[in-house]
Structures are given as structure tokens and as C-alpha cells.
N, C-alpha and C positions, 0 to 999 in steps of 0.2 A: 364552310366557315365564310362569313360575310367580311367585306372590307373593313368595316368598323371593328369587328372582332381581332381581325388579323393586326390591324394598327395597334390596337390595345395590347396585344401579346407581344409585338414588337417593342412597344414602349416600356412594358413591364420587364422585358429581358434586359433592355439596355440599362435602365435604373438598377436592376437587380445586379447586373455586373459590376456596375459603379459601387454599389453598396457593398457587395462582397470583396471588391478590391480594397475598399477603404477599411473595411472592419476585419477582414481576414477570418471570418467565423467559419467553423467546420463542425461537423457532426462527431459526437463522441459518444461512448458508453451505449451503443445499439443494442447490447445484450444479445439475445436470439431471437429476433422478430419472426413472425410467420413470413412465409414467401409472399411475393406479389409481383405485379409488373416492374419492370426495370426503369428507374426514373432517369430522366435527362438531367444534366446539370441545370440548376438553377429553377427549370420549369417544372421538375418532378415528374409527375403522371398527367400534367395538364392535357396533353394530347388525348389521352384515354377518357376524359372526364368532358361531359356535356353540362355546361353550367346552368342551362335551361332545365335539365332533368338529371341531377346529380343522382338520384335514386335509381333510375334505369342504369345509369353507367356503373354504379356500385354493384348491381344485381348482375350484370353482364360479366363483370369481373369475377364475381363469386362463383359463376358457373365454371370458370377455368381453374380457379385457385382454391376453392373450397369455402367453408363457412368462416374461415379465420384468415385474412389476409392483411398485407400491408400496402397501404399507397402512400404516396408522398404528395402532400399538400403543398406545392412549392417546394422548398428544402425540408419540410417538416415531416418526419414519418408519422403515420397514423394507423392504428389497427382497426379494422372494420370487423364486426360480428354480424353473422347473417343467420337467420333462422331462429326459431324459439329456443332450441337446445343450447346453442352457443350463448345468446343473449341471456337466457336464465342463469347458466353457470357462472357468468361473470357478475351480472347485476344482483342476483339473488343468492346463489350459492357462495360467492366470494365478495358479498356486499361491501364490507369494510375495505378490502383492496381496491374496488372499483368505485369509491365513493367521493373522489375528488372531482372537480369540475374542470373540463377539458378546456382548451383554448379556443376562444371566438374572437379573433382579433378585431373584427368590425365592432364588437361590443365592448371588448376591454378597452379600446380607444376612450371609449366614454365613461365607463365605469371605474376603470383603474382597478378591478377586482373588488370594488365595494358593493354594498348592497347585499341582499339575501340570495339572489339567484346566482351570482357569479363569485362569491366569495368562497373561501376554503378554510381548512383547519379548524381550530376551536371558534374562530370568529363566526363561521358558518353555523356551527352547531348551537351557539348561544343565540344567534338571531333566528334561526329556524325554530328553536324551541319557544322563543318569545312569541314569534309569528303564529304558531300553531295555538299556543295558550291563549293569546288574545282573540283569534278567530274563535276558538271553543268558547270563550266567555260571552262573545256575541250572540252565540247559539242559545244562550241561556239567560240573556239580559232583557232588559226592558223592551227592546225591539229585536227579535231575533233575526238571524239570517233568513229564515223562511219568510218571515212577515215583510222584510225589506223585497225579497224577490217577488213575493205575491203583490206587493204595491207596484211593482215595475211592470209585472205582468199585465195588470190591468191597465196601465198607461199605454203598453204597447197595443193592446186590444183596442183600446179607444182610438188609437192612431191608425189602426188598420181599418176601423170602420169608417173613418173620415176619407179614405180613398174611394169610398162608395163603388167599389168592385172595379175600378179603373185600374189599367196596367200600372204598375210602378217597379223601381229598382228597391229591393230590400235591404240594400248593403248598409247605407247608414242608418236607417231605422233601427235595424237590429243591432247595429254597434252602439247606439245611443242608449238603448235599452239595457244592455249588457254592462256597458260602462257605468251606467247610472247606479248599478248595484254595488260595485266596487267604490264608487264615489260616496255613497251612503255609509259604507264601512269605514273607508280610509278617512273621508274628509267630514263625514257627519251629516250630510246632505245630499239630495239628488239635485240635479239642474233641469230646468225646463228645456224641452226638446228643442227650441227654437233660440236658446241662449247662444249668442254668437261666440263667446269663449269657448262653450262646451262644443259647439259644432266644429270649431277650429281644432280643438284637441282630438276629438274623433277622427278628424280628416287627418291629421298628423300620424296618429296611431295606424290607421289603414295604410297610409302611403309608407311608413316605415316597414310594415310587414311585407309589402310588395317588393320593396327595394332590398331587403335582406334576403328575399327569395329570387331576386333577379341575377342575371349573369354579372352585373356590376358589384352587387353585394357579394356574390361568390368570388369573384376576382380578388376582391379586398380581403377575404379571408385566406385566400391562396398566397397572395403578395401583398401583405400589409405594408411593408416597408417602401417598395415603389409606389403603390397605390396611394399612399399618405400624400405624396407630391403631385400626383396627376389630377387634371380636372375631369369631372365627370358626374353623372346622376348620383354616384354612391355617396358624395359628399353632402347631399340633401339628407341622409340618414343622420348625420351628426348635428345638422342644422335642426331637424325637427326634434331629436332627442333633447337638445338644449332647450328648445322652446318648452318642450314638456318639463323639463328640470325647473326652469324659471317659474312656471304654473305651480309646481308642486312646492317651491319656496316660497312663493307668496302665499300659498294656503297655510304653510308651516308658520310663517310670520303672524298671520291673522289668529291662528290658534294660540300663538304665544301671548298675544295681547288679551285673550279671554280666557287663559288657562285657569281651570280650577282643580287643584290636585285632589281634592275630595270628590270630585265628580267627572271623571274622564268620560268623555262623549263619543270617542272614535279611536281608531288606531293611532292616529297622530298624537291625540292626548295621552294615550297609554305609553307611548314611546317618550314623550316629553316627561311623564311621570318617573319612568325609569332612568331618564337622564338626571333628574333631580335627585333620585335616591343614590345615584353613583358618581354624583358630581365631584366627590373627593377621591375617586378611584382612578389613578392615572393610567390603569390598564383597561378601564372600561370600554366596551365596543358601542356603548350608546352615547353618541354624540351627533351633533347637527348635520354633518356631512353624511353620516351614515343613515340618519333619519330620512333625509332627502332621497338618497339613492335607494334606499329599501322601499320607500312609498312609491317612488318613480317605478321600481321593478314590478310590484304588486299591480300598480294601476296599469301598466302596459300589458304584463302576462295574463292578467284576469279579464282583459277585454278581448284582445284579438282571437285568441285560440277559440274560446266559447262561441263569439259571434260568427266566426268562420265556420264552426261545426253547425250551429243552427241554420246559417245559409246554406250550407250543403245539405243539410238535412231536410230542408223544405224542397230544395230541388230534386232530391232522391225520392221524396214522398210524390212529387208531381210526375216523375218517370214511373213509378209504380202506384198508380191509384188505388190498386186493390189493397195494398198495404195501408195507405191513408184511410180507406174506408173501414178496414178492420180495427185500427187505432181508434177512429172515431166511434165505432161501436162499443169498444171496451170503455171509452170515456162515458158514453151514455149509460152503460150498465153500472159502472162503480161510482161515478161523480155526479151524472145527470146533467142538465142543460144550464143550470143556474148557479149552483153552489161552486165557489173558487177552488180549483185543485189545490190539495195539499200533499206534503211529503209522504205523509201516512198511506196516500192512495197507491203509491208505487208498488207496494207489497202485494196488493190485490189486483195489479195490471201487469202480469207477466208478459203479454205479448207487446205492450208498449214499452216495457222495460227491455225487452229483447231488441225491438226496433231501434231504441236510442243507442244500445251497445253496438248494434251493427252498423248504424250511422258513423259511430265514432271509429269502428274498425274499418269500414269501407272507404271513408274519406281520409282518415289518417293525417290530420291536418298537420302534425309534426313528424313526418316520415323518418327522419334521420335521428329523432331525439335530440336532446341537448347533449353536446359532447362530454364524455367522461375522461378521467385521467386515473392513473393507478397512484395510491398513496404511498407505495414502497415498491421495491423490487419484488416482482410478483411472478410466481410460477402459474402458468395458465396452458392446460394441456401440455403439449411437448414444448412449449416456448417459454423463454424468460423475458419478461416485460420490464425495462428499467424504470425506476421512480419517475413518475410525471409522463410517462408514455400517453399520448392522447389516444381516445378509444372512441369509436363511433358505433353505437348500439343500433343497427339499422331496424327500427321498429316496424317499417313497413315490410321488412321480410318475416317478422313475427307475425303480423296481422295477416299476411298472404301466404302462411307457411300451409302447404297442402297436407302435412302430417298432423295439423292441429285443427283446420277448417275443411270441411268436406269439399266445398267448390268455392274457394277464396276469392275469385275473380268476380263471382256473381253476388249481388246483394240479396241476402237470405236471412231473414229474422230467425229462421230454424237453428242457425249456428249457435244460437243461445237460448234454445227451447229443447225440453226433454220430450220423451215419448208421449207423455200426458198433457203436453202443452203448458208445462210449468217452466219458470226461468231457470236456466242452468248457466252456472258460472264456467268460466273458461281461463285457466291460469295464462293462456297466451293472449289474453285481452290485456295490452299494456299501453292503452291510451294515455295514462298518466305516468308512464315509465314504470319503474320497478326498484326495489331495493332501497339504499339509504337515501337516493335522490329522487324519490317518487314526488309528484308535484304535491305542494303543500296546500294548494288550493283544490284538491280533489274533491273534497266533502261540498265546498261551495259550487264547484262546476256542476257536479252530478245533480244537486239541487236545482240550479238554474236550467239545466237541459231539460230535466223533467217538468218543472213548473211552466217554463215558456212554451215547450212543445204542446202541452196538454192544454194550456190555457188558449192558445191560437186555434188548435184543432177542435176545441170544444165549440167555439163560435164561428169558424169560418172553413170553408173547403177551399184548398189552394189549387188553382186552375192555370196552367201553363198557356202561353199564348201560341203555342205550337202542338202538334200531336206528340203524346208522351213518348212514341218511338223515336221521334227525332231529337230528344233532349240529349245533349252531350254531357255525360257526366265525367269526361276526362279532365284533368286539372289544366289551368292556365299555366301554372308553373308548379314544379315538384321538386324542391331542394330542401332549404330550411323549413320552408311551410309549403303546404299543398293549398293552392288557391283556386277555387272555381271559376269558370267563365262568368262574366256578368250576365245577369238575366232579369227579365221582368215576369211578373205574374199577377194574377187577379185573386183577391181574397173574397170569396163569395160568402156572405152570411148565410148561415145554416137555419 
């Protein structure tokens, strides 16, 4: 442990002691939780957790305590689920009981439980139903989801062509393409790739994701009380989130000025229409604060996870050029070299479909999933979880479960192919989570991944700057999010 980390822990411990003395808070109603490592006062199980690689720490603990165990994140007990069977039993078989959103202190400080991702109860159900219906309408409207993604795919291909096969870092180019899709849906229009405000927004989102996955972000989740008062990089998370909120608020204000209830143009207009319809209902969940936070949630969530998956996917394809070549051969056979890919092509491209699924499984950009909580006192196997108990469904352990995938540590599209080369579903594929809290943007994300991957590989061969065997696929960070190491490559026209 370096000097900086030691100093941080000492500061956290001192402030925690002060807060505990002032507040006199204790833990009550623990029920009958699963066994786990003995926590230290105030620190919980901090010494057993590597904040740079929380996933590895949790897997190591599961080897000793089994697929269901309890850890203390600071003073808070949290039940960890490891492996396909345990996660399935909770999120799918007991979906209702495990459908609440768990604590994410670093996010709650900003959202206060508002918006679609981190709300609970009836509010969450109403907002989720509204968002799903609105996104569904975009799928059949004047400009469908597919058309918006195809437009952005063409823009991405044009940008890649302008590199003229010179080395470049794809991070922000991919993020701009993906962000523009959700901008088109939420704000009604896309941004030019060189728009300064747009570039700032994409940079903010990328930095937030890195900070959330960093030791500083993890320490805030462990000790939100003391970390609130301490200086450090974690404070940039809240500064960046606030800048995003101000941008969304400005977009909402512009929409209000030109709003026509007879012709909603995008998600914000649809929300404004619902606000107008329910403005006499004091119990309505549709008001300005919720609109801003829900839009903020969608904009952030729909940008970073998909762009990180694409970035990881391109790196993997360069590591395994034979896989890239087989995808390109299938593109040539089904789509050709000139027609734009469309969603219907996917049903005729089992190998490409399998590769995309394997990219998602192998890269696992949200390895710990989003935390859940139990909605009521819940009997789970031999344990009794009190209402509100936080639960971590370790999705990494599902995607790397040897009982579900033949060789989980190896990138192999055959994990999703049958004996005849057809695409084969696997219930252990949980890239979008499972149960009641499955990602509401799953349909959009699946379309984006397929159309972006095929559009790029139809026109270019991705070539690394080093020998494929030297490419490092290990994550730069592996906690809230899995982040690949930065890299450059060449997009060689085919």
C-alpha cells in the first residue's frame, strides 16, 4: 500500500471516529446474513479489498466463503452473490424481492435517489414504464432508432477515413459517435464532432467513468461520510456531474420555449407533454427536477458503457485478427461492400452475433453490476436478509463461470455458437443484468453494437501498432467499471 493510500485511510478513520462519536449510530436488525470476513470497527473489510481491483478481491473472498457471503463496505453490510446459480436465484427466481436499487453513495450525493436509474418503489416503476414506452415509440416513428444509429455509423466511418490510416486513439471518436445517438433521441438532434460544448460533455462523461472506477471513487462509496469532507480527485466526480446537469437543464429550457404538445420531437418533449397532462396531480412523478435527472441518467448511462464495449471490442479484434477476418467475410457474404448494415442482417450473421456477445462477456464493462437491495425481509437459501440489505450481483463471476462457459478466461466466439455454426443463446449472458432491473436501454445498445461494429469492419481492417500477441487485454481498472488500457491503431481501408 503506497503512502498516499495509507494517509487517505488514516484520514478516513479519524473522520469516521468523529462522526461515529457525534452521531452514535449502530447497526440493527441484521437478520441472519451469510458468513464473511470479520469486519474491523469503522473500516469494515477495507483491508481485504483492493480498490483498484474490487472484482479480484471479491472473487478471492468467494473462494473461502462460498458463492454467497457478506462483506462490510465501511460500516455497511453487503451481501455478495458469485456465480451463475446464485445470481440467477436472486435476480430471476426472486426478481421482485431483489428489485430495489442498492446504495451507491457517490451517485446518491448527486441524484438524491431521483431519476430513472437510482429511484425506487412506485416512482421507479412509473418512470421506467414511461421510458420504455417512449423508446419503443422512437422505434416506429418518423426517424426510428435504427435510422439514427445508421446515420451516426456513417459519420463514424467518415471520421475514420479522414485518419488516412495514420495511428490514432479511438477513445473520444467512439464516445462522440455513441453519445450522438442518445443526443438524437433525448435532445432531438446530433452534434458536430468538433462542437466545443459536445467535446466537453464527452470528456466529462469519460472522466466520470474513470473516477468512479478509481480507488478514490471506491473509497467514497466505502466511507461517504468522511470522504465528503476530504479533498481529492473524487470531488471532480460531483463537479463533472453538475456540469452535465447544467447542460441538460439548458436543453430542457430551450425545449420549453419551442414546445408543441401536438408534435413531440424527442424524449424531453414527451416528458414535457406528460408533465402538462399531470400538472394538476400533486402526486405526479413528472416534474422538472425528475425530467432533468432522468435525462441526465439516460445521457450518461447510454454513452459510456456502449462506447467502452466498442473500444474493448476493437482491441480484442486486433488481438485475434483471424476473428476479425471471419467477421469481415460474413459481412461480405450477407451485406456486401456498399450497402449500409441494417438490424435485419443480424439474424443472418451468427458468427458476428456470437463475436459481439463474446466481446460483451469477455470485456464485462460493468463487472459488479449495479447494486441491488431487497424490497422486504427475504429468505434466500439458508439466510434471512433484512429489508434494505444491499446486494452485489457479481456479474463478472457469471460471465466467467466455468459451469456455463467451456473456457471462460479465453476469448472464444464458440461460447455462443452451436455445433452447426448457428447462434446459441446462453442464460448466463447477463451483460445487461437480469430480472426486474435489467437495463432499459438493452434494445438500443444491442442495435448500436451491431451496426457500429459491422459498419466499421465493412470498410476498414483494424491494425495494431504492435504484434497481436503483445496486445494487453487486462483492464486498467476493474471495479465499478472495466476500463481498457489506452491504445492507438490504424484503420486500413479495405
